[in-house]
C-alpha positions in Angstrom: 76.6 130.5 98.7 75.7 133.7 96.8 78.1 136.1 98.5 81.3 135.0 96.6 82.6 138.2 95.1 85.0 138.9 92.4 87.3 140.6 95.0 87.4 137.5 97.2 88.1 135.2 94.3 90.9 137.4 93.0 92.4 137.6 96.5 92.4 133.8 96.7 94.0 133.4 93.2 96.7 135.9 94.1 97.4 134.1 97.5 97.6 130.8 95.5 100.2 132.3 93.2 97.9 132.3 90.1 98.3 134.7 87.3 95.6 137.5 87.6 94.4 136.5 84.1 93.1 133.2 85.4 90.4 135.1 87.2 90.1 138.3 85.2 86.6 137.4 84.0 85.2 136.8 87.4 82.0 138.7 88.1 79.9 139.7 91.1 77.7 136.9 92.3 74.6 138.8 91.5 75.1 138.4 87.7 77.6 135.5 87.5 76.3 132.0 86.8 79.8 130.6 87.4 80.1 131.1 91.1 81.2 127.5 91.7 84.2 127.9 89.5 85.5 125.4 87.0 87.7 122.2 87.0 89.3 119.7 84.7 90.2 116.1 85.1 90.7 112.6 83.7 93.7 113.7 81.5 94.6 111.4 78.7 97.1 112.0 75.9 94.5 113.3 73.4 91.5 114.3 75.6 90.3 115.4 79.0 87.2 116.7 80.7 86.2 120.3 81.5 83.6 121.0 84.2 81.5 123.8 85.5 78.0 124.1 87.0 75.7 127.1 86.5 74.0 128.7 89.5 71.4 131.4 89.9 67.7 131.9 90.6 65.2 130.7 88.0 67.6 129.1 85.6 65.9 127.8 82.5 65.4 124.1 82.2 68.1 123.9 79.5 70.9 126.5 79.2 73.4 126.5 76.3 76.9 126.7 77.5 79.8 127.4 75.2 83.4 126.4 76.0 86.8 127.1 74.5 90.2 125.4 74.8 93.3 127.3 73.8 97.1 126.9 73.6 97.6 130.3 75.2 96.2 132.2 78.1 94.9 135.0 75.9 92.9 132.6 73.7 94.6 133.7 70.5 95.2 130.0 69.5 91.9 128.2 70.2 92.2 124.5 69.3 88.8 123.3 70.3 85.4 124.8 71.1 81.9 123.5 71.5 78.5 123.9 73.1 76.9 121.8 75.9 73.3 121.9 77.2 73.3 122.4 81.0 70.1 120.8 82.2 68.2 121.0 85.5 68.1 117.2 85.5 71.9 117.3 86.0 72.0 120.3 88.3 73.0 122.5 85.3 76.4 120.8 85.4 78.6 120.8 82.3 81.0 118.0 81.2 82.8 119.0 78.0 85.1 116.5 76.4 87.5 118.1 73.9 89.4 115.4 71.9 92.1 115.3 69.3 94.5 117.3 71.6 98.3 117.2 71.6 99.8 115.1 74.3 101.9 116.4 77.2 101.1 120.1 77.0 99.3 122.8 78.9 96.0 124.3 77.7 93.7 127.1 79.0 89.9 126.9 79.0 86.8 128.9 79.8 83.0 128.8 79.6 80.3 131.4 78.6 76.5 131.3 79.2 73.7 133.7 79.9 75.8 136.7 78.8 78.6 135.9 81.3 82.0 134.4 81.0 83.7 132.2 83.5 87.1 132.5 85.0 89.9 131.0 83.0 91.3 127.6 84.0 94.6 125.9 83.1 94.8 122.2 82.4 97.1 119.7 80.6 97.0 116.4 78.7 99.0 113.3 79.7 102.1 112.4 77.7 101.8 109.8 74.9 101.9 106.2 76.3 105.3 105.5 74.9 106.9 108.9 75.5 110.2 108.9 77.4 108.9 111.3 80.2 111.5 112.5 82.7 109.4 114.0 85.4 105.9 114.1 87.0 105.1 116.6 89.8 101.9 115.7 91.6 100.1 116.1 94.9 97.7 113.9 96.9 95.0 115.2 99.1 91.8 114.1 100.9 89.3 114.9 103.6 88.4 118.6 103.4 85.6 118.9 106.0 84.2 122.4 105.8 83.4 122.9 109.4 86.8 121.7 110.6 89.0 124.4 109.1 89.8 126.5 106.1 91.7 125.7 103.0 95.2 127.3 103.2 96.6 123.9 102.0 95.0 124.4 98.6 96.6 127.8 98.2 100.0 126.4 99.1 99.5 123.6 96.6 98.8 126.0 93.8 102.0 127.8 94.5 103.9 124.4 94.1 102.5 124.2 90.6 101.9 120.4 90.3 101.1 118.7 86.9 98.4 116.7 88.5 96.3 116.3 91.7 95.1 113.0 93.0 92.1 113.5 95.3 91.6 110.3 97.4 88.2 110.8 99.0 85.9 112.7 101.3 85.5 115.7 99.0 82.4 116.6 101.1 81.1 115.5 104.5 77.4 114.5 104.8 77.0 115.5 108.5 75.1 118.5 109.9 77.3 120.8 112.0 76.4 120.2 115.7 74.1 122.8 117.1 76.5 123.6 119.9 79.5 123.8 117.6 81.5 127.0 117.8 83.2 126.4 114.4 84.0 129.5 112.4 82.1 128.0 109.5 79.2 125.6 109.5 77.6 123.1 107.1 74.4 124.7 105.7 71.4 122.6 106.4 71.0 119.2 108.1 72.6 115.8 107.2 72.6 114.9 103.5 70.0 112.3 102.5 68.4 113.5 99.3 69.8 114.5 95.9 68.9 118.1 96.7 70.9 117.8 100.0 74.0 116.5 98.3 73.8 119.1 95.5 73.6 121.9 98.1 76.5 120.5 100.1 78.8 120.3 97.0 77.8 123.9 96.1 78.8 125.0 99.6 82.2 123.3 99.3 82.9 124.5 95.8 82.2 128.1 96.8 85.5 128.2 98.6 87.8 130.5 96.7 91.0 128.6 97.5 89.6 125.3 96.4 88.4 127.0 93.2 91.8 128.4 92.6 93.5 124.9 92.8 90.9 123.4 90.6 91.7 126.2 88.0 95.4 125.4 88.2 95.8 121.7 87.1 93.8 118.6 86.2 92.6 116.3 88.9 92.1 112.5 89.2 89.5 111.5 91.7 88.3 108.6 93.8 85.8 108.7 96.6 85.6 107.4 100.2 82.6 107.2 102.5 81.6 110.7 103.3 80.5 111.4 99.8 77.6 109.2 100.9 77.6 108.2 104.6 80.2 107.5 107.2 81.5 103.9 107.1 79.1 102.7 104.5 80.0 99.4 102.8 78.5 98.4 99.4 74.7 98.8 99.8 74.8 98.8 103.6 74.8 102.1 105.5 76.2 102.6 109.0 72.7 102.8 110.6 71.4 99.8 108.5 68.6 102.0 107.1 66.4 100.0 104.7 66.4 102.9 102.1 70.2 103.3 102.0 70.4 102.2 98.4 68.3 105.2 97.3 70.4 107.5 99.4 73.6 106.1 97.8 72.2 106.5 94.3 71.4 110.2 95.0 74.9 110.7 96.4 76.5 109.1 93.4 74.5 111.2 91.0 75.5 114.4 92.8 79.2 113.3 92.9 79.2 112.8 89.1 77.5 116.1 88.6 80.1 118.0 90.5 83.4 116.4 89.2 85.1 116.6 85.8 84.0 113.1 84.8 83.1 111.9 81.2 79.4 111.7 80.4 79.8 108.0 80.0 80.6 107.7 83.8 77.2 109.1 84.8 75.7 106.6 87.3 73.3 104.0 86.0 70.9 102.1 88.2 72.6 103.5 91.3 76.1 102.4 90.3 79.1 104.2 89.0 82.3 102.7 87.6 85.1 104.7 89.1 88.2 102.5 89.1 90.5 103.0 86.1 94.1 103.7 85.2 96.2 106.5 83.6 99.6 106.2 82.0 102.1 109.1 82.2 104.3 108.1 79.3 106.9 105.5 80.2 107.5 107.1 83.5 104.5 105.9 85.5 101.1 104.1 85.6 98.5 105.6 87.9 95.9 103.1 89.1 92.8 104.4 90.9 90.6 102.1 93.1 87.2 102.2 94.6 87.1 100.6 98.1 83.5 101.5 98.9 81.0 100.4 96.3 81.9 96.7 96.2 83.3 96.0 99.7 81.9 93.4 102.0 80.4 94.8 105.3 82.9 95.4 108.0 83.7 92.5 110.3 82.4 92.4 113.9 80.5 95.7 114.0 79.0 97.1 117.2 75.6 95.6 118.0 72.8 96.9 115.9 75.2 99.0 113.7 77.2 98.7 110.5 80.5 100.3 110.0 83.9 100.1 111.6 84.9 98.8 115.0 88.2 98.3 116.9 88.6 94.6 117.8 91.3 92.1 118.7 92.2 89.4 116.1 91.3 86.7 118.7 87.8 88.1 119.3 87.1 88.6 115.6 88.2 85.7 113.4 86.4 87.2 110.4 89.3 89.7 110.1 91.2 87.0 108.1 88.3 85.4 106.3 89.6 84.8 102.8 86.2 85.2 101.3 85.9 88.8 102.4 87.1 91.6 100.0 87.5 95.4 100.3 87.4 95.7 96.5 85.1 93.0 95.3 86.1 90.0 93.2 85.6 91.8 89.8 87.8 94.8 90.8 90.4 92.5 92.4 90.7 90.5 89.2 90.9 93.8 87.1 93.7 95.2 89.4 95.8 92.0 89.0 95.9 92.7 85.3 96.9 96.4 85.6 100.4 96.2 87.2 103.1 97.3 84.8 106.5 95.6 84.5 107.8 98.1 81.9 107.0 101.6 83.0 109.3 103.0 85.7 106.7 103.3 88.5 103.3 101.9 89.5 101.3 104.4 91.6 98.2 103.0 93.3 95.8 105.7 94.3 93.3 104.4 96.8 91.5 105.6 99.9 93.1 104.5 103.2 96.1 103.2 105.1 97.2 99.9 103.7 100.1 99.1 106.1 98.9 96.9 109.0 98.5 98.9 112.2 97.9 97.3 115.6 96.8 99.4 118.5 98.4 97.0 120.9 101.2 94.4 121.0 100.5 91.7 118.4 101.4 89.1 121.0 98.4 90.0 123.0 95.2 88.5 121.5 96.8 88.7 118.1 96.8 92.5 118.1 94.0 95.1 118.0 92.8 96.5 114.7 90.4 99.0 113.1 88.0 97.0 110.9 87.1 99.9 108.5 90.5 99.9 106.7 92.7 97.2 105.1 93.3 95.6 108.5 89.6 94.6 108.4 90.2 92.8 105.1 93.6 91.2 105.6 93.1 88.4 103.0 92.1 91.0 100.4 95.3 93.0 101.1 97.4 89.9 100.8 95.9 89.1 97.4 96.7 92.6 96.2 100.3 92.5 97.4 100.8 88.9 96.0 99.4 90.2 92.7 101.8 93.1 92.3 104.7 90.9 93.2 103.7 88.1 90.8 103.2 90.7 88.0 106.7 92.1 88.5 105.2 95.6 89.1 108.1 98.0 88.9 108.6 100.3 91.9 105.1 100.1 93.4 104.0 103.0 95.6 100.6 103.0 97.4 99.0 106.4 98.0 96.2 106.8 100.5 94.2 109.2 102.7 91.1 108.8 104.9 92.7 108.5 108.3 93.5 112.2 108.9 97.1 111.6 109.6 100.5 111.5 107.8 101.8 108.0 107.6 104.9 106.8 105.7 105.4 103.0 105.8 106.9 99.8 104.3 104.4 97.3 102.9 105.1 93.7 103.5 103.1 90.6 102.6 102.7 89.8 106.3 102.5 92.9 108.4 103.0 90.8 111.6 106.5 89.9 110.4 108.8 92.9 110.5 111.6 90.8 109.0 109.7 90.0 105.8 110.8 91.6 102.5 109.4 95.1 101.6 107.2 94.8 98.6 106.1 98.4 98.2 106.3 101.9 99.7 103.3 103.7 101.2 102.5 107.4 101.6 99.1 108.0 103.3 98.5 111.7 103.4 96.7 113.6 106.1 93.5 115.6 105.7 93.1 119.1 104.2 91.1 120.1 107.2 89.4 117.2 109.0 90.4 116.6 112.6 92.7 113.7 113.4 93.2 111.4 116.4 95.0 112.4 119.6 98.7 112.2 118.9 99.4 110.5 122.2 97.3 107.6 121.2 99.2 107.1 117.9 102.5 107.6 119.6 101.6 104.8 122.1 100.9 102.4 119.1 104.2 103.1 117.3 106.3 100.5 119.2 103.9 97.8 117.9 104.2 98.9 114.3 107.8 99.0 113.1 106.7 99.3 109.5 105.8 102.9 110.1 108.5 105.4 109.4 106.3 108.4 110.3 103.0 108.9 112.0 101.5 112.3 112.9 97.7 112.6 113.3 98.0 116.2 114.5 99.0 117.6 111.1 96.7 119.0 108.4 97.8 119.5 104.8 98.8 117.4 101.8 101.8 115.5 100.2 103.8 116.7 97.3 105.7 114.3 95.0 108.4 114.8 92.5 108.8 111.6 90.4 111.7 110.9 88.1 112.9 107.6 86.6 115.5 107.0 89.3 113.8 108.5 92.4 110.6 109.6 94.0 110.9 112.6 96.3 108.1 113.4 98.8 107.4 116.4 100.9 104.8 116.5 103.7 103.3 120.0 103.5 101.7 120.9 106.8 99.4 123.9 107.6 100.4 125.8 110.7 96.9 127.1 111.6 94.1 125.2 110.0 91.6 127.9 110.8 93.5 130.7 109.0 92.8 130.9 105.2 96.2 132.7 104.9 98.1 130.3 107.2 101.7 129.6 106.5 102.5 126.1 105.3 105.8 124.3 106.0 107.5 121.1 105.0 107.3 118.8 108.1 109.3 116.0 106.7 111.0 114.7 103.5 111.2 111.2 102.2 112.5 109.5 99.1 112.1 106.1 97.3 114.9 105.0 95.1 114.1 103.0 92.0 114.7 99.3 92.5 114.8 99.7 96.3 111.3 99.5 97.8 110.7 101.3 101.1 110.8 105.0 101.9 114.0 106.6 103.2 114.3 109.8 105.2 115.6 112.5 103.0 
């Protein structure tokens, strides 16, 4: 994507409400190796990760890249600097890891290489683990399919100035754009299968100026879903049951690490990448991130000759409630049971998909009808998770999700078939940045069978914005009015709140 110009990048930054200085160093694509922007992530009290990737024709095998981190936008108070070697073996990506930083403060950073300087990014460290933090402003987002729309949602998010972004999966989509598609923008090339394919697809997505502007605004925490590899894959099984799927997955995992601000220690080994972890935001909140792809059992009752999800009745598919099946894998389940916090004000579980049970027909008919790709396909695994947070005395648990291209707000009960059971946690499952959702009439028809759902809109694109304090969590559902306009207006479609000590979202 070599036509990204300084003018386009500057326009995107201004539309996103960024200070012009953030992009004052942007250059024309012809002489700029930083056309994919920069990013930061994995914020801890004393360290974080800074990322960029060099592009250009005939780059040397190894390129020295210098980086700086400062306490001010003008880089008069530089607190850390260093040099990394961007190698062709890692797609000339850079993962710088400044350490010894002050907790709970904003920093500015930039890179230089090959006689050029990058744009300036802004990032921040987390508060100290025991700090009496009063507030955290964060956003969740997922599913930004390139050929389904533009990214006005990112521009609006930048204007809201969050401390942190939680990205919950489907950063890219591996599909080729259909030959007959009339989409205003298309995926370059065919479906992703090789390391080169995935690298090129990430480069296309990261060329978007509004996405770059949001990356330059605040640190991100990531998890993945299926489309970073292949639709509906489970563990080492692909949807089409190809015998070489493990090699494809390994290539996709390598490209994912190359294009995200992850530590060097997270680089995939032997086709595996440890992604689940936790972050503490002072004494205000614990953020736990999960991986529901790499370790899951294959979906129950797939279509003949296929892997992946299916929609089935409970009566026709007893495997739905098989206690041996897991969405997270036994090791991750055991790890999660030890992470719940009974001292910090809130427990935020960042994972991929809708956790609340959702039947597509009355549960009295054949036990209900469920989609096997999500938590309904792993009911025993979900029950173990909810029992674990209850047994641990997790304070104010809130589950965050994406994947399903719809805004859902829900109560979480141990048994989703019993509406009278106690509410254990609150759930906010955000819609997609751009990926198309289901027909609204289909979801509306299912609502009478799912009283746990307070809100369900598959026709909305956008993100969710959260304002967390010790006593209350306030939530805004930010919805793009025209997904195909990069300058589309964005409005708040609904507001909800969760009061500390009172699980379950309330309309605000």
